[in-house]
MDAnalysis code that builds the backbone (N, CA, C; Angstrom):
import MDAnalysis as mda
import numpy as np

u = mda.Universe.empty(432, n_residues=144, atom_resindex=np.repeat(np.arange(144), 3), trajectory=True)
u.add_TopologyAttr("name", ["N", "CA", "C"] * 144)
u.add_TopologyAttr("resid", np.arange(1, 145))
u.add_TopologyAttr("resname", ["MET", "SER", "SER", "VAL", "LYS", "GLN", "PHE", "GLN", "VAL", "THR", "PHE", "ASP", "CYS", "ALA", "GLU", "PRO", "GLU", "ARG", "VAL", "ALA", "ARG", "PHE", "TRP", "CYS", "GLU", "VAL", "LEU", "GLY", "TYR", "VAL", "VAL", "PRO", "PRO", "PRO", "PRO", "GLU", "GLY", "PHE", "ALA", "THR", "TRP", "ASP", "ASP", "PHE", "ASP", "ARG", "SER", "LEU", "PRO", "PRO", "GLU", "ARG", "GLN", "GLY", "ALA", "SER", "PHE", "VAL", "CYS", "MET", "ASP", "PRO", "THR", "GLY", "VAL", "GLY", "PRO", "ARG", "MET", "TYR", "PHE", "GLN", "ARG", "VAL", "PRO", "GLU", "ASP", "LYS", "VAL", "VAL", "LYS", "ASN", "ARG", "VAL", "HIS", "LEU", "CYS", "VAL", "ARG", "ALA", "GLY", "THR", "GLY", "LEU", "VAL", "GLY", "GLU", "GLU", "ARG", "LEU", "THR", "THR", "LEU", "GLU", "ALA", "GLU", "CYS", "ALA", "ARG", "LEU", "VAL", "ALA", "LEU", "GLY", "ALA", "THR", "ARG", "VAL", "ARG", "LEU", "LEU", "ARG", "ALA", "ASP", "GLY", "VAL", "ASP", "GLU", "SER", "CYS", "ILE", "VAL", "MET", "GLN", "ASP", "ILE", "GLU", "GLY", "ASN", "GLU", "PHE", "CYS", "LEU", "ASP"])
u.atoms.positions = np.array([
    [-21.270, -19.545, -1.609],
    [-20.340, -18.480, -1.909],
    [-19.019, -18.757, -1.188],
    [-17.922, -18.627, -1.888],
    [-16.599, -18.917, -1.338],
    [-16.150, -17.832, -0.372],
    [-15.445, -18.250, 0.658],
    [-14.879, -17.278, 1.598],
    [-13.430, -16.951, 1.256],
    [-12.884, -17.557, 0.196],
    [-11.503, -17.313, -0.205],
    [-11.407, -15.921, -0.815],
    [-10.490, -15.127, -0.303],
    [-10.316, -13.758, -0.793],
    [-8.979, -13.549, -1.478],
    [-8.007, -14.391, -1.163],
    [-6.680, -14.261, -1.739],
    [-6.128, -15.656, -2.009],
    [-5.085, -15.702, -2.832],
    [-4.392, -16.960, -3.038],
    [-2.903, -16.676, -3.175],
    [-2.129, -17.698, -3.014],
    [-0.677, -17.626, -3.116],
    [-0.243, -18.563, -4.230],
    [0.785, -18.174, -4.966],
    [1.369, -19.043, -5.982],
    [2.633, -19.636, -5.379],
    [2.762, -20.964, -5.404],
    [3.906, -21.646, -4.814],
    [4.731, -22.317, -5.900],
    [6.038, -22.090, -5.840],
    [6.981, -22.712, -6.767],
    [7.826, -23.721, -6.003],
    [7.947, -24.926, -6.515],
    [8.940, -25.873, -6.041],
    [10.218, -25.556, -6.806],
    [11.342, -25.490, -6.105],
    [12.588, -25.114, -6.776],
    [13.789, -25.586, -5.972],
    [14.957, -25.454, -6.555],
    [16.194, -25.847, -5.884],
    [16.768, -24.708, -5.045],
    [16.629, -23.471, -5.539],
    [17.199, -22.308, -4.866],
    [16.128, -21.243, -4.649],
    [15.353, -21.356, -3.567],
    [14.213, -20.464, -3.353],
    [14.533, -18.969, -3.419],
    [15.569, -18.528, -2.743],
    [15.836, -17.089, -2.745],
    [16.211, -16.600, -4.137],
    [17.021, -17.345, -4.834],
    [17.444, -16.957, -6.193],
    [16.240, -16.857, -7.131],
    [15.349, -17.844, -7.095],
    [14.177, -17.835, -7.966],
    [13.221, -16.719, -7.546],
    [13.039, -16.523, -6.243],
    [12.160, -15.450, -5.762],
    [12.665, -14.085, -6.215],
    [13.949, -13.859, -6.093],
    [14.497, -12.557, -6.503],
    [14.380, -12.347, -8.012],
    [14.483, -13.411, -8.803],
    [14.225, -13.318, -10.241],
    [12.800, -12.824, -10.478],
    [11.819, -13.468, -9.831],
    [10.421, -13.085, -10.033],
    [10.119, -11.699, -9.475],
    [10.822, -11.275, -8.435],
    [10.673, -9.888, -7.966],
    [11.013, -8.923, -9.091],
    [12.101, -9.194, -9.785],
    [12.522, -8.335, -10.899],
    [11.533, -8.396, -12.056],
    [11.036, -9.582, -12.366],
    [10.091, -9.736, -13.479],
    [8.818, -8.950, -13.204],
    [8.277, -9.097, -12.004],
    [6.949, -8.571, -11.688],
    [6.939, -7.254, -10.926],
    [8.103, -6.754, -10.528],
    [8.116, -5.541, -9.704],
    [7.678, -5.824, -8.275],
    [7.844, -7.080, -7.852],
    [7.497, -7.482, -6.496],
    [8.629, -7.123, -5.539],
    [8.356, -7.241, -4.247],
    [9.344, -6.941, -3.214],
    [9.415, -8.093, -2.220],
    [10.510, -8.136, -1.496],
    [10.660, -9.077, -0.394],
    [10.047, -8.410, 0.831],
    [9.135, -9.084, 1.531],
    [8.521, -8.467, 2.708],
    [9.547, -8.284, 3.828],
    [9.231, -7.457, 4.811],
    [10.150, -7.296, 5.942],
    [10.344, -8.620, 6.679],
    [11.503, -8.797, 7.321],
    [11.725, -10.033, 8.077],
    [10.791, -10.109, 9.288],
    [10.632, -11.303, 9.843],
    [9.776, -11.451, 11.018],
    [10.239, -10.552, 12.171],
    [9.311, -10.200, 13.008],
    [9.614, -9.358, 14.165],
    [10.724, -10.000, 14.995],
    [11.648, -9.170, 15.432],
    [12.770, -9.652, 16.228],
    [14.014, -9.939, 15.416],
    [13.922, -9.807, 14.081],
    [15.064, -10.069, 13.208],
    [15.316, -8.847, 12.326],
    [16.569, -8.421, 12.256],
    [16.922, -7.248, 11.452],
    [16.899, -7.570, 9.954],
    [17.240, -8.808, 9.596],
    [17.294, -9.205, 8.192],
    [16.759, -10.620, 8.030],
    [16.468, -10.991, 6.780],
    [16.071, -12.370, 6.504],
    [17.232, -13.325, 6.757],
    [18.466, -12.868, 6.520],
    [19.633, -13.717, 6.810],
    [19.705, -14.043, 8.294],
    [19.414, -13.043, 9.145],
    [19.399, -13.287, 10.595],
    [18.343, -14.335, 10.946],
    [17.160, -14.171, 10.355],
    [16.091, -15.135, 10.602],
    [16.506, -16.532, 10.134],
    [17.082, -16.601, 8.935],
    [17.483, -17.882, 8.365],
    [18.499, -18.598, 9.254],
    [19.451, -17.841, 9.797],
    [20.468, -18.440, 10.677],
    [19.874, -18.964, 11.989],
    [18.683, -18.492, 12.351],
    [18.046, -18.958, 13.584],
    [17.355, -20.312, 13.402],
    [17.212, -20.753, 12.167],
    [16.525, -22.008, 11.870],
    [17.471, -23.189, 11.993],
    [16.929, -24.391, 12.181],
    [17.781, -25.586, 12.145],
    [18.469, -25.665, 10.776],
    [19.659, -26.231, 10.714],
    [20.412, -26.279, 9.454],
    [19.617, -26.808, 8.263],
    [18.797, -27.833, 8.482],
    [18.047, -28.422, 7.364],
    [16.944, -27.503, 6.830],
    [16.558, -26.479, 7.600],
    [15.521, -25.535, 7.164],
    [16.109, -24.240, 6.608],
    [17.414, -24.029, 6.796],
    [18.030, -22.796, 6.310],
    [17.992, -22.768, 4.793],
    [17.512, -21.660, 4.243],
    [17.413, -21.498, 2.795],
    [16.319, -22.316, 2.148],
    [15.418, -22.887, 2.956],
    [14.402, -23.794, 2.417],
    [13.219, -23.086, 1.778],
    [13.045, -21.792, 2.045],
    [11.914, -21.087, 1.449],
    [12.208, -19.597, 1.377],
    [11.441, -18.931, 0.540],
    [11.573, -17.480, 0.387],
    [10.247, -16.969, -0.158],
    [9.952, -15.709, 0.104],
    [8.669, -15.118, -0.278],
    [8.901, -13.792, -0.991],
    [8.022, -13.488, -1.934],
    [7.959, -12.133, -2.462],
    [6.494, -11.756, -2.624],
    [6.248, -10.451, -2.683],
    [4.863, -9.994, -2.723],
    [4.720, -8.728, -3.552],
    [3.521, -8.510, -4.018],
    [3.181, -7.309, -4.758],
    [3.168, -6.138, -3.776],
    [3.962, -5.088, -4.011],
    [3.995, -3.973, -3.060],
    [2.659, -3.239, -2.957],
    [1.796, -3.385, -3.961],
    [0.476, -2.734, -3.896],
    [-0.540, -3.579, -3.149],
    [-0.204, -4.860, -2.925],
    [-1.137, -5.755, -2.251],
    [-2.211, -6.330, -3.161],
    [-2.152, -6.025, -4.443],
    [-3.176, -6.492, -5.378],
    [-2.872, -7.898, -5.887],
    [-1.635, -8.144, -6.310],
    [-1.256, -9.442, -6.863],
    [-1.054, -10.479, -5.780],
    [-1.016, -11.737, -6.169],
    [-0.853, -12.815, -5.175],
    [0.563, -12.838, -4.589],
    [0.651, -13.296, -3.371],
    [1.934, -13.562, -2.725],
    [2.552, -14.756, -3.436],
    [3.874, -14.753, -3.549],
    [4.551, -15.867, -4.193],
    [5.496, -16.515, -3.188],
    [5.386, -17.831, -3.067],
    [6.147, -18.607, -2.099],
    [7.023, -19.600, -2.866],
    [8.290, -19.664, -2.506],
    [9.255, -20.524, -3.180],
    [9.806, -21.499, -2.148],
    [9.667, -22.790, -2.418],
    [10.092, -23.802, -1.454],
    [11.075, -24.774, -2.099],
    [12.105, -25.078, -1.345],
    [13.124, -26.006, -1.836],
    [12.569, -27.422, -1.834],
    [12.806, -28.118, -2.929],
    [12.454, -29.537, -3.037],
    [13.692, -30.280, -3.528],
    [13.821, -31.560, -3.193],
    [15.042, -32.287, -3.553],
    [15.130, -32.686, -5.025],
    [13.989, -32.853, -5.679],
    [14.023, -33.339, -7.058],
    [14.106, -32.181, -8.054],
    [14.731, -32.452, -9.197],
    [14.806, -31.484, -10.277],
    [13.492, -31.469, -11.049],
    [13.263, -30.375, -11.749],
    [12.115, -30.287, -12.642],
    [12.385, -31.202, -13.842],
    [11.411, -32.052, -14.187],
    [11.635, -32.991, -15.283],
    [10.569, -32.928, -16.379],
    [9.416, -32.375, -16.113],
    [8.357, -32.305, -17.120],
    [7.799, -30.879, -17.188],
    [6.996, -30.649, -18.197],
    [6.358, -29.346, -18.384],
    [5.429, -29.035, -17.210],
    [5.396, -27.752, -16.842],
    [4.474, -27.309, -15.793],
    [3.032, -27.586, -16.212],
    [2.202, -27.981, -15.267],
    [0.764, -28.116, -15.531],
    [0.064, -26.780, -15.341],
    [0.661, -25.890, -14.573],
    [0.161, -24.532, -14.357],
    [1.330, -23.602, -14.612],
    [1.067, -22.475, -15.244],
    [2.145, -21.519, -15.464],
    [1.619, -20.098, -15.319],
    [2.527, -19.166, -15.128],
    [2.165, -17.755, -15.058],
    [2.173, -17.166, -16.458],
    [1.282, -16.229, -16.690],
    [1.304, -15.420, -17.902],
    [1.644, -14.005, -17.471],
    [2.776, -13.513, -17.913],
    [3.231, -12.167, -17.581],
    [2.645, -11.242, -18.643],
    [1.741, -10.373, -18.245],
    [0.916, -9.588, -19.164],
    [1.581, -8.276, -19.568],
    [2.553, -8.338, -20.442],
    [3.284, -7.146, -20.880],
    [2.624, -6.458, -22.066],
    [1.818, -7.179, -22.842],
    [1.241, -6.613, -24.058],
    [-0.261, -6.444, -24.021],
    [-0.832, -6.382, -22.829],
    [-2.284, -6.281, -22.687],
    [-2.830, -5.102, -23.490],
    [-3.824, -5.383, -24.324],
    [-4.475, -4.341, -25.112],
    [-3.771, -3.990, -26.411],
    [-2.577, -4.518, -26.623],
    [-1.829, -4.223, -27.844],
    [-2.038, -5.335, -28.862],
    [-1.962, -4.981, -30.142],
    [-2.115, -5.969, -31.209],
    [-1.045, -5.748, -32.273],
    [-0.891, -6.746, -33.128],
    [-0.007, -6.630, -34.280],
    [1.432, -6.320, -33.930],
    [2.054, -5.472, -34.754],
    [3.466, -5.132, -34.585],
    [3.745, -4.397, -33.284],
    [2.801, -3.558, -32.838],
    [2.992, -2.849, -31.569],
    [3.118, -3.851, -30.418],
    [2.292, -4.877, -30.439],
    [2.354, -5.923, -29.411],
    [3.682, -6.676, -29.498],
    [4.063, -7.093, -30.712],
    [5.314, -7.831, -30.880],
    [6.520, -7.012, -30.425],
    [6.549, -5.729, -30.748],
    [7.647, -4.863, -30.334],
    [7.731, -4.790, -28.813],
    [6.597, -4.648, -28.157],
    [6.548, -4.588, -26.687],
    [6.996, -5.914, -26.076],
    [6.499, -7.025, -26.629],
    [6.874, -8.342, -26.111],
    [8.362, -8.604, -26.313],
    [8.892, -8.254, -27.447],
    [10.317, -8.479, -27.718],
    [11.190, -7.661, -26.767],
    [10.805, -6.433, -26.487],
    [11.577, -5.598, -25.556],
    [11.553, -6.199, -24.154],
    [10.389, -6.645, -23.708],
    [10.288, -7.253, -22.380],
    [11.029, -8.579, -22.347],
    [10.956, -9.343, -23.415],
    [11.691, -10.604, -23.507],
    [13.191, -10.351, -23.342],
    [13.721, -9.341, -24.004],
    [15.147, -9.019, -23.889],
    [15.502, -8.673, -22.440],
    [14.641, -7.925, -21.750],
    [14.889, -7.591, -20.341],
    [14.932, -8.844, -19.486],
    [13.993, -9.770, -19.719],
    [13.917, -10.980, -18.907],
    [15.069, -11.934, -19.213],
    [15.490, -12.011, -20.450],
    [16.657, -12.828, -20.803],
    [17.891, -12.289, -20.079],
    [18.020, -10.971, -19.986],
    [19.146, -10.375, -19.263],
    [19.114, -10.734, -17.776],
    [17.918, -11.030, -17.243],
    [17.778, -11.445, -15.839],
    [18.052, -12.938, -15.651],
    [18.172, -13.682, -16.763],
    [18.450, -15.116, -16.673],
    [17.371, -16.007, -17.244],
    [16.270, -15.424, -17.738],
    [15.215, -16.227, -18.363],
    [15.707, -16.770, -19.701],
    [14.997, -17.770, -20.208],
    [15.294, -18.350, -21.512],
    [14.085, -18.191, -22.416],
    [14.335, -17.687, -23.609],
    [13.274, -17.599, -24.613],
    [13.123, -18.988, -25.228],
    [11.887, -19.494, -25.304],
    [11.634, -20.809, -25.884],
    [11.137, -20.664, -27.317],
    [10.057, -19.904, -27.503],
    [9.546, -19.711, -28.858],
    [8.499, -18.595, -28.888],
    [8.334, -18.012, -30.054],
    [7.296, -17.024, -30.313],
    [6.089, -17.740, -30.883],
    [4.934, -17.516, -30.297],
    [3.674, -18.014, -30.853],
    [2.978, -16.818, -31.485],
    [2.902, -16.804, -32.796],
    [2.310, -15.664, -33.518],
    [0.784, -15.688, -33.435],
    [0.196, -14.509, -33.524],
    [-1.257, -14.377, -33.540],
    [-1.834, -15.292, -34.610],
    [-2.956, -15.937, -34.266],
    [-3.548, -16.908, -35.197],
    [-4.997, -16.599, -35.558],
    [-5.447, -15.392, -35.292],
    [-6.833, -15.039, -35.561],
    [-7.748, -15.264, -34.374],
    [-7.312, -16.070, -33.425],
    [-8.063, -16.301, -32.188],
    [-7.287, -15.701, -31.014],
    [-6.022, -16.090, -30.884],
    [-5.168, -15.606, -29.809],
    [-4.136, -14.635, -30.364],
    [-3.790, -13.640, -29.554],
    [-2.728, -12.708, -29.924],
    [-1.370, -13.378, -29.734],
    [-0.337, -12.756, -30.253],
    [1.020, -13.290, -30.124],
    [1.460, -13.328, -28.665],
    [2.304, -14.307, -28.351],
    [2.939, -14.391, -27.034],
    [4.287, -15.072, -27.203],
    [5.127, -14.926, -26.197],
    [6.436, -15.568, -26.210],
    [6.488, -16.544, -25.049],
    [6.769, -17.808, -25.354],
    [6.930, -18.824, -24.322],
    [8.361, -18.719, -23.801],
    [8.503, -18.693, -22.477],
    [9.811, -18.530, -21.849],
    [9.962, -19.504, -20.692],
    [11.167, -19.551, -20.121],
    [11.439, -20.319, -18.908],
    [12.184, -19.413, -17.932],
    [11.872, -19.584, -16.644],
    [12.596, -18.817, -15.635],
    [13.971, -19.439, -15.398],
    [14.680, -18.982, -14.396],
    [16.065, -19.402, -14.178],
    [16.219, -20.856, -13.738],
    [15.097, -21.525, -13.395],
    [15.159, -22.954, -13.078],
    [14.355, -23.794, -14.072],
    [13.953, -23.185, -15.180],
    [13.276, -23.935, -16.233],
    [11.773, -23.983, -16.144],
    [11.161, -23.244, -15.212],
    [9.707, -23.203, -15.127],
    [9.157, -22.376, -16.280],
    [8.215, -22.944, -17.021],
    [7.648, -22.254, -18.167],
    [6.742, -21.108, -17.719],
    [6.750, -20.046, -18.529],
    [5.786, -18.969, -18.384],
    [5.598, -18.325, -19.745],
    [4.510, -17.611, -19.895],
    [4.243, -16.922, -21.151],
    [4.376, -15.419, -20.942],
    [4.939, -14.778, -21.912],
    [4.996, -13.330, -21.961],
    [3.931, -12.954, -22.967],
    [2.825, -12.389, -22.490],
    [1.741, -12.073, -23.427],
    [1.172, -10.687, -23.236],
])
């Protein structure tokens, strides 16, 4: 039996805080309080060596149910499709036109935040419709 009770999702990215704040808006997540002894995350960041400043950022589910998300700066750009992606569950339990209407409305909200719509995958008798999207740094995710 596994002793693992929680997991964290980690994103490699160029601008950790920018990408983290995007996902906070998408998921309703929050930035946790800064470490003890620091009034703000900016204060904490300025205390780090220059090469570590802005190198990572975190957001979390305010209810404590969803996984913590960690964003870390990496030097290389994204060049291939993600092997793992998030599915943002906006249409859970909905089918047909009601599902499409809900997905399209959420897609419009996310595009306004900087996401990119890639394509609509229509229901095929096995899977319900979903919209393939990319976040502000090109990481794929599904709106389903």
